[in-house]
C-alpha positions in Angstrom: 0.0 0.0 0.0 2.8 2.4 0.9 4.5 1.8 -2.4 1.2 2.5 -4.3 0.9 5.8 -2.5 4.5 6.7 -3.3 4.0 5.9 -7.0 0.7 7.8 -7.2 -1.4 4.7 -8.0 -3.3 5.1 -4.7 -4.5 8.6 -3.7 -5.3 8.0 0.0 -4.8 5.3 2.6 -5.1 4.8 6.3 -1.7 3.6 7.5 -1.6 2.2 11.1 0.9 0.6 13.3 -0.5 -2.8 12.1 0.1 -5.7 14.4 2.8 -4.1 16.6 0.3 -3.1 19.4 -0.1 -6.8 20.2 3.6 -6.8 21.2 3.9 -3.2 22.4 0.5 -1.4 23.1 2.1 2.0 23.8 2.8 2.4 20.1 -0.9 2.9 19.5 -0.5 6.5 20.5 0.9 7.1 17.0 -2.4 6.0 15.5 -4.3 8.9 17.0 -5.7 11.1 14.2 -4.4 14.6 13.9 -1.7 13.9 16.5 0.7 16.2 14.7 -0.2 19.4 12.9 2.2 18.7 10.0 4.9 16.2 9.0 7.7 18.4 10.1 6.4 18.4 13.7 6.0 14.6 13.6 9.6 14.1 12.5 10.8 16.5 15.2 8.9 14.6 17.9 9.8 11.2 16.6 13.5 12.1 16.2 13.6 13.6 19.7 13.5 12.2 23.2 10.0 10.9 22.8 10.9 8.9 19.7 14.1 7.7 21.4 12.0 6.4 24.4 9.5 4.6 22.2 12.2 3.0 20.1 14.1 1.9 23.2 11.0 0.4 24.9 9.8 -1.3 21.7 13.2 -2.8 20.9 13.6 -4.0 24.5 10.2 -5.7 24.3 11.0 -7.3 20.9 14.4 -8.5 22.3 12.7 -10.2 25.2 10.3 -12.0 22.9 13.1 -13.0 20.6 15.2 -14.5 23.4 12.3 -16.4 24.7 11.7 -17.9 21.3 15.4 -18.7 20.9 15.4 -20.6 24.2 12.4 -22.6 23.2 13.8 -23.4 19.7 17.2 -24.4 20.9 16.0 -26.6 23.6 17.9 -24.8 26.4 14.8 -24.8 28.6 14.9 -27.5 31.3 13.0 -30.6 30.3 10.9 -32.8 32.5 10.9 -36.6 32.4 7.6 -38.4 32.5 7.7 -41.4 34.8 
């Protein structure tokens, strides 16, 4: 969809954070309509301390999920014997 917008094939679209809120609900704040008055303001906010905090929290959350999956996939979790 984004590509279609950039190429001019699509005139308008509602772009959201997609499925990320299931992992990191705080990102939903970026889905609020009219949150920023213009794109320059959005970039200033997202490139500043607020954006840094969101990125840091989001990456930390994804890292935790990743390492949990790695532990399960590699079999490093303790196993239990059935008698």
